[in-house]
N, C-alpha and C positions, 0 to 999 in steps of 0.2 A: 335193514342195516342202516345205521346212522350215517349222516353225510360225512362226518369227520372220519369215521372208519373207512368209508368208501374212498375218500381222498387219500388217506394213508396207504391203503392197499394199492391204489393206482400209482402213487409215487414210487412205491417199492417195486411194483411189477413192470413199470415202463422200461427200465434198463434191460430187463430180461427179455421183454417182448421185442426190444430193438435189436437184439443179437440175431444174426442169421448164420446158421451153421453151413459150412461149405466142405465139400469133399470131391475133388476132381483129380484126374490123372491123364497123362499123355505120354506116348512113346518118345524117347529122346536118345540122341547119340551118347555113347559112353564117355566121350571126351569133347562134348559140345559146350556151348555157352548158355548159361541160364541167367536171364535178367529179371530182377525182382524189384517192384516198386510198391511200397506201403507207406503212406504219409505218416501214420502214427500208430502206436501200439507196440507190437513185438514181432520179430521175425526170427524163427529158429530154422536153420538149415542143417540137414544131416545127410552125409554121403552114404550111399548103399551100392550094392553090386548089381542092381537091376538097371536095365536100359529104359528107364522111364522116370518121369517127374510126377510126384504125387503131392497134392496140397490138401491139408485139412486145417480146420480152425473156425474162427468166428469173425464175422464182419460187424463193425460197430455201427452205431446209429449215424445215419448220413451216408452210408455206403450204398451205392447203386448196384453193386455186384462185383464178382471176381472175374477177371479176364485171364484165361489160360490159352495162349495162342502159340503158333509156331510148331516146333517139333523138329526132328532131324538135328541139324547143326546148331540151331538157335531156338530156345524156348523162352517165352516172355510171360511173366506173371504180374498182374497189376490189380490193385484194389481201386475200383472206380468209385468216385465220390461226387457229391453235389454240395454246393454252398462252400463251407469252410472245411477243406480236406484235413487240416491239421487238428481238428477237433474230433475226427473220426478214428476211434481207437479200435483197430482190428488186430487180432492175434493169429498169426499163421505159423504152421509147422510144415516145412517143405522138405521132402526127400528128393535127392538128385543123384544121378550116376556119380560115383565117387571120383571119376576122372574129369569132372566138369570144371569149367571156369565160371565162377559165380560172381555176379555184379549186383550189388544191392544199393538202392537209393531210398532215403527216408528223410523226414524232417524231425520227428519226435518218436522214434521207435528204438527200443533196445534190440540189439542184434547179436545172435549167437550162431557160430558156424563150427561144425565138427566133422571130421572124417572126410573132408574134401581134399583130394590130392592135386587138383589143378590149381589155378590161381583164385584168390579171393580178393575182390575189391568191394569195399563197403564204406558208405559215408552217411552220417546223420548229423543234424544240428544239435539236438538235445537227446542224448541217450548213450549208454555204454555199448561197447562192441567187444566181443571176445571171439578168438579163433583158436581152436585146438585141433591137433592132428598133423597130417603130413603134407599140408599145402606147400607147393614149391615157391609160390610168390604171394605175398600178402601186402595189400595197400589199404590202410584204414585212415579215416579222418572224422573227427567230431569236434564240435565247438564246446559244448558243456557235457562232459562225460569222460569216463575212463576207457582205456584201450588195454587189452591183454592178449598176448600171443604166446602160445605154447606149442612146441613141435620142432620141426627142423627145416624151416624155410631158408632158401638160399638168397632171396631178395625180399627186403622189407622196407616199406614206407609207412610210418605211423606218426600222426600229428593230432594233438589235442590242444585246445586253447586253455580250457579250465578243467583239468582232470589229470589223473595219473596215467602214465604209460609204462607198461611192464612187458618185457620180452624175455621168455624163458626158453633157451635153446635155439639152435640154428646157427647160421654163419654165412659168410660171403659178403654181400652188399647190403648194408643195413643203415637206414636213416630214421631217427626218432627225435621228436621235438615236442615241447610243451611250454606254455607261457606261465601258467599258475598250476604247478603240479610236479610231482616227483617222477623222475626217470629211473626205473629199476631194470637192470639188464644183467642177466646171469646165465651162465652156461653157454656163452657165445664163443664162436671161433671166427674172429674178424679177418676179413680181407680188405674191405673198404667200409669203415664205420664212421658215421657222423652223428653226433649227439648234441642237442642244444636245449637249454632251459633258461628261463628268465628268473622266475621266483619259485625255485624248487631245487631240491637236492638231486644230484646225478650220481648213481652208484652202478659201477660196472664190475663184473667178475667174469673172467674168461681168459682166452688165449689169443695170440696173434699169429697169423701166417708169416712165413719168412719175408714176404714183401708187403706186409699189411700196412694200412694207413688208418690210424684212429685219431679222430678229431673230437674234442669235447669242449663245449663252451657253456658258461653260465654267467649271469649278471650278479645275483646275490646268493645263489645256493652253493652248497658244498659239492665239490667234485671228488669222488673217491674211485680210484682204479685199483682193483686187486688183480695182479698178474702173477704168473709163475716166477719163482725166484731166479730161474735160469733163462728168463726171457732175453732175446737178442733184439735190441731196438735202440733207436736214437730218440731222446726225449727233449721236448722244448716246453717249458712251463712259464707262464707269465700271469701275474695277478697285480691289480692296482693297490688294493688295501687289505687283501686277505693273507692268511698264513699258508705256508707250504710245509708239509710233513712228508719226508721221503725215506722209505725203507729200502729202496732199490739202488741208491747212490748217494752223492754228496748233498749237503745242505744248500738251500737257495741263498742268493745274495741280493742285496739291494741294487736296483738298477741305477739309482742316482742318490746322491746325498741330499738332494732337495725334494725328493718325492718318496712316498711310502711303498712304491711299487717294488716287486721282487721278480727275479728271473732265475731260471734253472735250466741248464743245458748239459746233458751228459749222455753217454752211450753205455750199454750193457752187452756183454757177450760179443758177438761178431757184428752187431748192428743188423741192418737189413730192413726191419720194420721201422715205422715212424709213428711217434706218439706226440700229439700237440694238444696242450691244455691251456685255456685262457679263461680267466674270471675277472670280474671287477672287484667285488667285495667278498667273494666266497673263498672259503678255505679249500686248498688242494691237498689231497692225501694220495700218495703212491704207496700201495701196500703189497706185501708178498702174500700169495695164496697159501 
């Protein structure tokens, strides 16, 4: 074999040889805590009805092994690395008891969680995170990546610096924010909702509880709220240089003859809920569903 052919084969084969296949399992409580740490690559967590944790996947070059420890009330899964952990790309698929509380830490891993009924806490610096299913509590954070939540959580905390945040369904206590990215919120039933974006549009479609509190803030993005036509709430809208479009009540008025700012305050129905919207240069739209 020619030297050039041998070199080409070696370069192609090295990544394959560097991968280590893993397959481990351990008994765990049906409603315990599962802690997962994978510096980079991907983490996929799936809830099932077995009282055990099962891990399959591949460890990347630079990984020293997979640690699966604990059991009972707390189970810990960690990719152990040497040298630069953030360059070790490991892909894990983890089955956990569906009543578990799952906590995931990473630097550069994409994270997917489904069919977990307990709480889901996950954060990564570079990567997307998605949660689907019936998790009661969801807390997600990423710097560069998108967040997506689908299901019926009663408490949500979702924060991205550079990326889209989307929440489909659920209600209760919800906070979502992004600096550079869209906030998309639909099918929600709010009791205490706080939404904030700097450079991105904020779009909400849902309903309000009788004593709900909804706060929406944006610097330069459009804020659009689509609410039932018979909503009972007190509204307060202010914008420095944006426009206000209102299908639920009266038109906005200028706050001062000397500034471009606009204000809008009105009530619908018997009141009860409170809606407060603030923007700097973004348009505000109040729409009927």
